[in-house]
TORDRENVEX-634227 format. One line per field, with one value per residue (C-alpha): y, x, z; residue in three letters; residue number from 1. Coordinates in steps of 0.02 Angstrom, whole numbers, m for minus. Layout:
N
yy <- Y, ...
xx <- X, ...
zz <- Z, ...
lumlum <- ALA, ...
vexlum <- NUM, ...
***
This chain:
446
yy <- 3539, 3623, 3784, 3739, 3888, 3887, 4041, 4149, 4255, 4328, 4171, 4058, 4156, 4265, 4445, 4438, 4287, 4371, 4523, 4400, 4319, 4474, 4504, 4688, 4723, 4641, 4486, 4466, 4450, 4313, 4206, 4229, 4186, 4062, 3967, 3969, 3884, 3729, 3586, 3555, 3732, 3798, 3962, 4045, 4226, 4309, 4393, 4490, 4610, 4668, 4529, 4398, 4297, 4176, 4079, 4046, 3926, 3786, 3618, 3441, 3358, 3434, 3347, 3391, 3579, 3598, 3536, 3665, 3817, 3798, 3772, 3921, 4020, 3973, 4003, 4193, 4239, 4194, 4096, 3908, 3786, 3685, 3851, 3910, 3730, 3769, 3916, 3892, 3812, 3721, 3759, 3635, 3629, 3680, 3735, 3865, 3936, 3964, 4031, 4132, 4219, 4236, 4311, 4446, 4494, 4528, 4390, 4333, 4513, 4561, 4687, 4605, 4685, 4790, 4841, 4878, 4710, 4714, 4843, 4708, 4558, 4640, 4701, 4518, 4464, 4600, 4561, 4383, 4469, 4554, 4427, 4275, 4190, 4200, 4044, 4010, 3941, 4079, 4207, 4156, 4131, 4277, 4385, 4286, 4350, 4515, 4501, 4409, 4550, 4692, 4620, 4607, 4771, 4852, 4717, 4708, 4841, 4744, 4904, 4976, 4834, 4800, 4983, 4994, 4934, 5105, 5189, 5050, 5107, 5284, 5230, 5148, 5309, 5417, 5296, 5290, 5505, 5498, 5622, 5565, 5624, 5660, 5846, 5983, 5841, 5854, 5735, 5663, 5531, 5434, 5370, 5417, 5259, 5204, 5134, 5304, 5420, 5308, 5382, 5505, 5535, 5477, 5593, 5737, 5698, 5658, 5840, 5799, 5958, 6009, 5857, 5835, 5710, 5654, 5521, 5498, 5550, 5765, 5751, 5623, 5719, 5867, 5777, 5683, 5824, 5939, 5837, 5813, 6000, 5966, 6000, 5906, 5871, 5776, 5609, 5721, 5813, 5658, 5689, 5874, 5804, 5660, 5769, 5932, 5770, 5672, 5572, 5476, 5347, 5262, 5152, 5171, 4979, 4974, 4859, 4923, 5014, 5190, 5259, 5180, 5194, 5300, 5431, 5441, 5429, 5597, 5691, 5659, 5763, 5936, 5896, 6050, 6027, 5903, 5741, 5719, 5566, 5494, 5375, 5265, 5186, 5079, 5013, 4923, 4753, 4726, 4838, 5001, 5073, 4969, 4883, 4947, 5146, 5079, 5056, 5228, 5338, 5390, 5324, 5193, 5084, 5012, 4892, 4760, 4636, 4755, 4796, 4628, 4615, 4765, 4666, 4496, 4553, 4629, 4557, 4581, 4460, 4460, 4576, 4417, 4323, 4393, 4405, 4203, 4180, 4285, 4174, 4024, 4103, 4125, 3982, 3878, 3940, 3947, 3745, 3717, 3813, 3722, 3551, 3612, 3649, 3472, 3410, 3544, 3458, 3297, 3369, 3452, 3295, 3193, 3341, 3351, 3129, 3150, 3297, 3194, 3042, 3128, 3230, 3023, 2969, 3111, 3061, 2878, 2966, 3029, 2891, 2775, 2929, 2990, 3142, 3205, 3379, 3535, 3584, 3409, 3355, 3516, 3478, 3294, 3365, 3478, 3326, 3230, 3349, 3417, 3220, 3200, 3364, 3303, 3133, 3228, 3363, 3277, 3180, 3326, 3456, 3331, 3302, 3498, 3503, 3380, 3438, 3533, 3406, 3288, 3128, 3257, 3145, 3012, 3043, 3137, 2976, 2894, 2983, 2958, 2752, 2757, 2856, 2776, 2941, 2931, 3020, 3086, 3213, 3241, 3300, 3372, 3504, 3546, 3602, 3672, 3799, 3828, 3893, 4020, 4070, 4110, 3995, 3853, 3681, 3550, 3485, 3682, 3724, 3924
xx <- 538, 639, 655, 616, 658, 571, 592, 668, 778, 872, 999, 860, 738, 735, 661, 523, 445, 519, 401, 243, 303, 326, 159, 127, 74, m82, m54, 99, m2, m116, 22, 93, m68, m91, 60, 66, m109, m48, m44, 151, 178, 196, 281, 299, 365, 392, 541, 510, 629, 645, 747, 688, 516, 565, 451, 527, 431, 443, 380, 343, 389, 483, 397, 244, 307, 391, 221, 92, 240, 248, 62, 38, 170, 96, m69, m49, 75, m22, 136, 83, 174, 243, 340, 378, 454, 605, 639, 599, 780, 744, 841, 794, 860, 1059, 1053, 899, 989, 1178, 1057, 961, 1122, 1224, 1055, 1064, 1250, 1232, 1304, 1171, 1076, 1103, 1227, 1337, 1364, 1224, 1149, 947, 921, 961, 786, 709, 748, 695, 514, 487, 508, 384, 259, 254, 261, 109, 24, 49, 138, 314, 371, 528, 620, 605, 588, 762, 852, 785, 889, 1025, 1006, 1005, 1157, 1276, 1217, 1261, 1440, 1460, 1465, 1524, 1697, 1705, 1724, 1557, 1498, 1628, 1632, 1475, 1374, 1195, 1073, 1025, 1224, 1258, 1103, 1148, 1322, 1278, 1143, 1315, 1380, 1247, 1212, 1393, 1419, 1579, 1418, 1263, 1300, 1168, 1094, 903, 825, 640, 590, 433, 370, 411, 421, 580, 697, 648, 675, 842, 877, 806, 952, 1082, 1074, 1047, 1201, 1282, 1224, 1084, 982, 851, 763, 582, 482, 323, 199, 17, m6, 54, 91, 225, 318, 327, 376, 514, 570, 609, 715, 811, 796, 678, 523, 366, 271, 100, 100, m51, 82, 197, 259, 300, 410, 504, 485, 592, 734, 877, 880, 719, 712, 582, 511, 332, 271, 117, 29, 50, 169, 201, 299, 244, 339, 186, 220, 412, 367, 255, 396, 525, 427, 434, 606, 718, 834, 798, 898, 968, 985, 865, 888, 735, 803, 670, 705, 544, 471, 356, 405, 367, 431, 361, 545, 470, 521, 721, 671, 673, 811, 925, 833, 907, 806, 896, 799, 847, 900, 1043, 1093, 1134, 1251, 1338, 1348, 1431, 1578, 1639, 1751, 1732, 1868, 1923, 1777, 1662, 1775, 1785, 1616, 1589, 1704, 1564, 1435, 1530, 1580, 1375, 1334, 1450, 1404, 1205, 1239, 1317, 1211, 1055, 1129, 1181, 998, 943, 1043, 972, 800, 901, 1028, 872, 800, 932, 968, 765, 781, 956, 842, 697, 804, 883, 695, 664, 827, 775, 594, 652, 806, 659, 590, 740, 805, 642, 747, 855, 864, 802, 997, 1077, 962, 986, 1168, 1135, 1033, 1139, 1298, 1173, 1139, 1347, 1376, 1228, 1305, 1482, 1447, 1348, 1467, 1573, 1461, 1323, 1476, 1569, 1356, 1341, 1537, 1494, 1321, 1428, 1503, 1445, 1324, 1275, 1108, 1202, 1278, 1103, 1029, 1165, 1156, 955, 997, 1118, 1034, 841, 775, 590, 552, 393, 508, 640, 495, 389, 550, 542, 385, 378, 519, 433, 303, 404, 468, 296, 278, 139, 189, 194, 11, m66, m131, m125
zz <- 1761, 1612, 1527, 1334, 1187, 1019, 924, 762, 712, 575, 578, 565, 453, 293, 342, 241, 367, 503, 486, 444, 607, 717, 849, 912, 1105, 1128, 1002, 1112, 1272, 1182, 1145, 1291, 1388, 1266, 1304, 1491, 1451, 1340, 1444, 1465, 1540, 1705, 1642, 1484, 1437, 1265, 1178, 1028, 976, 783, 726, 839, 912, 1073, 1168, 1326, 1425, 1608, 1521, 1608, 1422, 1305, 1145, 1211, 1243, 1050, 962, 1063, 1049, 866, 848, 917, 856, 691, 732, 804, 667, 536, 456, 400, 526, 377, 303, 506, 539, 434, 514, 701, 818, 966, 1137, 1302, 1481, 1488, 1321, 1336, 1509, 1361, 1237, 1332, 1407, 1246, 1181, 1328, 1320, 1123, 1059, 971, 900, 720, 792, 878, 1060, 1050, 1214, 1168, 1208, 1367, 1377, 1284, 1392, 1559, 1435, 1416, 1594, 1669, 1521, 1588, 1787, 1729, 1656, 1789, 1659, 1775, 1839, 1969, 1845, 1706, 1867, 1928, 1718, 1677, 1816, 1782, 1620, 1648, 1770, 1614, 1509, 1637, 1668, 1484, 1432, 1622, 1582, 1423, 1250, 1173, 1180, 1041, 947, 915, 884, 902, 725, 719, 733, 580, 490, 491, 448, 318, 237, 285, 149, 15, 36, m30, 117, 280, 406, 445, 470, 397, 307, 321, 404, 412, 585, 575, 746, 909, 1000, 1087, 912, 828, 999, 975, 814, 825, 971, 857, 709, 831, 888, 722, 679, 558, 523, 511, 604, 606, 692, 617, 709, 718, 883, 876, 1061, 1043, 889, 1002, 1142, 1030, 951, 1098, 1163, 1033, 963, 793, 725, 747, 619, 569, 449, 365, 274, 267, 66, 66, 190, 121, m21, 89, 173, 107, 218, 302, 466, 504, 629, 686, 713, 618, 547, 352, 232, 303, 154, m20, m176, m267, m116, m135, m345, m275, m187, m299, m434, m311, m250, m236, m332, m432, m436, m241, m177, m51, 99, 160, 325, 381, 538, 568, 583, 471, 339, 318, 172, 21, m74, m237, m174, m209, m374, m416, m457, m340, m205, m73, 55, 195, 247, 410, 271, 175, 351, 398, 240, 308, 486, 394, 360, 549, 644, 842, 905, 1068, 1140, 1068, 1166, 1320, 1306, 1292, 1465, 1540, 1457, 1530, 1736, 1735, 1654, 1787, 1933, 1886, 1850, 2017, 2111, 2030, 2078, 2249, 2278, 2219, 2356, 2483, 2530, 2577, 2664, 2765, 2791, 2853, 3006, 3055, 3066, 3171, 3296, 3297, 3368, 3495, 3544, 3551, 3654, 3759, 3820, 3831, 3950, 4051, 4069, 4150, 4253, 4345, 4454, 4317, 4371, 4205, 4217, 4173, 4064, 3931, 3985, 3901, 3742, 3707, 3697, 3600, 3463, 3461, 3429, 3313, 3212, 3225, 3102, 2998, 2953, 2860, 2734, 2739, 2682, 2557, 2487, 2456, 2377, 2250, 2178, 2071, 1988, 1849, 1932, 2067, 2084, 2112, 2274, 2340, 2282, 2405, 2556, 2559, 2541, 2673, 2800, 2778, 2732, 2697, 2514, 2554, 2727, 2569, 2454, 2595, 2640, 2433, 2456, 2595, 2517, 2367, 2511, 2599, 2412, 2366, 2235, 2205, 2246, 2070, 2088, 2129, 1944, 2001
lumlum <- MET, SER, VAL, LEU, VAL, VAL, GLY, LEU, SER, HIS, LYS, SER, ALA, PRO, VAL, ALA, THR, LEU, GLU, ARG, ALA, VAL, LEU, ALA, ASP, ASP, ALA, LEU, GLY, LYS, LEU, LEU, GLY, ASP, VAL, PHE, GLN, ALA, ASP, ASP, VAL, THR, GLY, SER, ALA, VAL, LEU, SER, THR, CYS, ASN, ARG, LEU, GLU, VAL, TYR, ALA, ASP, VAL, ASP, ARG, PHE, HIS, GLY, GLY, VAL, ALA, ALA, ILE, SER, GLU, LEU, LEU, ALA, ARG, HIS, SER, GLY, VAL, PRO, LEU, ALA, GLU, LEU, THR, GLY, CYS, LEU, TYR, VAL, HIS, TYR, ALA, ASP, ARG, ALA, VAL, GLN, HIS, LEU, LEU, ALA, VAL, ALA, CYS, GLY, LEU, GLU, SER, MET, VAL, VAL, GLY, GLU, SER, GLN, ILE, LEU, GLY, GLN, VAL, ARG, LEU, CYS, LEU, ARG, LEU, ALA, GLY, GLU, GLN, GLY, THR, LEU, SER, ARG, ALA, LEU, SER, GLU, LEU, GLY, ALA, LEU, ALA, LEU, ARG, THR, GLY, LYS, ARG, ALA, HIS, ALA, GLU, THR, GLY, ILE, ASP, SER, ALA, GLY, LYS, SER, LEU, VAL, SER, VAL, GLY, LEU, ALA, ALA, ALA, ALA, GLN, ARG, LEU, GLN, ARG, PRO, THR, LEU, HIS, ALA, VAL, PRO, THR, LEU, ILE, ILE, GLY, ALA, GLY, SER, MET, SER, SER, LEU, ALA, ALA, ALA, THR, ALA, ALA, ARG, LEU, GLY, ALA, ALA, PRO, LEU, VAL, ILE, ALA, ASN, ARG, THR, ALA, GLU, HIS, ALA, LYS, ARG, LEU, ALA, ALA, ALA, VAL, GLY, GLY, THR, PRO, ALA, ASP, LEU, SER, GLY, LEU, GLN, ALA, GLN, ILE, ALA, ALA, ALA, ASP, LEU, VAL, ILE, SER, CYS, THR, GLY, ALA, ALA, GLY, GLN, VAL, ILE, THR, ALA, ALA, ALA, VAL, ARG, ALA, ALA, LEU, ALA, SER, ARG, GLU, PRO, ALA, GLY, ARG, PRO, LEU, VAL, LEU, LEU, ASP, LEU, ALA, LEU, PRO, ARG, ASP, VAL, GLU, SER, ALA, ALA, GLY, GLN, LEU, PRO, GLY, VAL, THR, VAL, LEU, GLY, LEU, ALA, GLU, LEU, ALA, ALA, GLU, LEU, SER, ASP, GLN, ASP, TYR, GLY, GLU, GLU, VAL, ALA, ALA, VAL, ARG, ARG, ILE, VAL, ALA, GLU, GLU, PHE, ALA, ALA, HIS, VAL, SER, ALA, ASP, ARG, ALA, ALA, LEU, VAL, THR, PRO, THR, VAL, VAL, ALA, LEU, ARG, THR, LYS, ALA, ALA, GLY, VAL, VAL, ASP, ALA, GLU, MET, THR, ARG, LEU, ASP, GLY, ARG, LEU, ASP, GLY, LEU, ASP, GLU, ARG, SER, ARG, ALA, GLU, ILE, ALA, ARG, ALA, MET, ARG, ARG, VAL, ALA, ASP, LYS, LEU, LEU, HIS, ALA, PRO, THR, VAL, ARG, VAL, LYS, GLU, LEU, ALA, GLY, ALA, PRO, GLY, ALA, ASP, SER, TYR, GLU, ALA, ALA, LEU, ARG, VAL, LEU, PHE, ASP, LEU, ASP, PRO, ALA, ALA, VAL, GLN, ALA, VAL, THR, MET, ALA, ASP, ALA, ARG, ILE, ALA, GLY, TRP, PRO, GLU, ALA, ASP, ASP, PRO, SER
vexlum <- 1, 2, 3, 4, 5, 6, 7, 8, 9, 10, 11, 12, 13, 14, 15, 16, 17, 18, 19, 20, 21, 22, 23, 24, 25, 26, 27, 28, 29, 30, 31, 32, 33, 34, 35, 36, 37, 38, 39, 40, 41, 42, 43, 44, 45, 46, 47, 48, 49, 50, 51, 52, 53, 54, 55, 56, 57, 58, 59, 60, 61, 62, 63, 64, 65, 66, 67, 68, 69, 70, 71, 72, 73, 74, 75, 76, 77, 78, 79, 80, 81, 82, 83, 84, 85, 86, 87, 88, 89, 90, 91, 92, 93, 94, 95, 96, 97, 98, 99, 100, 101, 102, 103, 104, 105, 106, 107, 108, 109, 110, 111, 112, 113, 114, 115, 116, 117, 118, 119, 120, 121, 122, 123, 124, 125, 126, 127, 128, 129, 130, 131, 132, 133, 134, 135, 136, 137, 138, 139, 140, 141, 142, 143, 144, 145, 146, 147, 148, 149, 150, 151, 152, 153, 154, 155, 156, 157, 158, 159, 160, 161, 162, 163, 164, 165, 166, 167, 168, 169, 170, 171, 172, 173, 174, 175, 176, 177, 178, 179, 180, 181, 182, 183, 184, 185, 186, 187, 188, 189, 190, 191, 192, 193, 194, 195, 196, 197, 198, 199, 200, 201, 202, 203, 204, 205, 206, 207, 208, 209, 210, 211, 212, 213, 214, 215, 216, 217, 218, 219, 220, 221, 222, 223, 224, 225, 226, 227, 228, 229, 230, 231, 232, 233, 234, 235, 236, 237, 238, 239, 240, 241, 242, 243, 244, 245, 246, 247, 248, 249, 250, 251, 252, 253, 254, 255, 256, 257, 258, 259, 260, 261, 262, 263, 264, 265, 266, 267, 268, 269, 270, 271, 272, 273, 274, 275, 276, 277, 278, 279, 280, 281, 282, 283, 284, 285, 286, 287, 288, 289, 290, 291, 292, 293, 294, 295, 296, 297, 298, 299, 300, 301, 302, 303, 304, 305, 306, 307, 308, 309, 310, 311, 312, 313, 314, 315, 316, 317, 318, 319, 320, 321, 322, 323, 324, 325, 326, 327, 328, 329, 330, 331, 332, 333, 334, 335, 336, 337, 338, 339, 340, 341, 342, 343, 344, 345, 346, 347, 348, 349, 350, 351, 352, 353, 354, 355, 356, 357, 358, 359, 360, 361, 362, 363, 364, 365, 366, 367, 368, 369, 370, 371, 372, 373, 374, 375, 376, 377, 378, 379, 380, 381, 382, 383, 384, 385, 386, 387, 388, 389, 390, 391, 392, 393, 394, 395, 396, 397, 398, 399, 400, 401, 402, 403, 404, 405, 406, 407, 408, 409, 410, 411, 412, 413, 414, 415, 416, 417, 418, 419, 420, 421, 422, 423, 424, 425, 426, 427, 428, 429, 430, 431, 432, 433, 434, 435, 436, 437, 438, 439, 440, 441, 442, 443, 444, 445, 446
***
């Protein structure tokens, strides 16, 4: 089995396509389940963020896996397959591993180095685990990605090199408002989810005030407002709230648009003093703000596409290079361990065969030496086992060392041929390892 990645992101697709492809929680779960049920798939996980949608699958056939996942992405997103295909990228086996490590470190993010992706990868793995679609290979890959991401943030300055999407958006908003900072800027936050919470906390830290939190669920608005020293509000008074704000940050995850051009036009009519600039920072995908609102006098709409343009010329230099070195180290260690694991069943089968030879010889000896006492028998058995262990020590240690090098499978095959190992015995060890680890056997449909 090998890991396959099929997905699209801000690097491969325009924002208009990404927002059509984005999936809500229930739809995400259905896609995850349908991928898992595909013929060539034995494990699945879906990573969904504001700028990427990726399916990770444990597959036994590359082309069959790509075709099935592409069709399912088109079906669940509603984007025609012919249109979606031009935006998809595919990574397989080692390249899939390298891709997820880079993603977890923030190297593939719109804002290079942002740390939110670690939590999103963790949620991706948790959902797959809860739905029973997480294979052993995907679980181990996920753990590797999280460890690599943590190393990147702990051992380099990538956090300072790449600010969060929220921080970049707020800086851009302050610039559009012709203010050095957001200090004393009347700010409205629409939504109370994770992204809105981050926006509210960051805006509060920058001194935005008054800070109003509006959400469909009043209890959620009260909780977030209390946490950031803001004021909760109901969405029923959205027009008046927009009129009172200079900065509106929206990230609701709603299926439809939350802020229409008509609502903004009406809000402008009641602003005091009139003519104050208004920035609508839209961090949602699909978009919360109707793009036509940006054509109104004094109004600026900053969405993901605009933020991408803000980020395109940034140079992250040495910090990115340091993170790439960490990714390379972790990947090399993973490959080495993976190859070493492939020869382990052969080594175990070889030692099992040697033990069987010793036992058979001891049985033969018992038949020839009737008066052999138990102490002498035990000493002879120990001596024979020591001889067998010494003879096997060098080849087994050496094959494990060579397992991390290219062509490791040829060394393992040579060991099987030289010692005439039964392939069924090697397979039995592999299946036993799977049962001990708590994972289904390859031919187990569960």
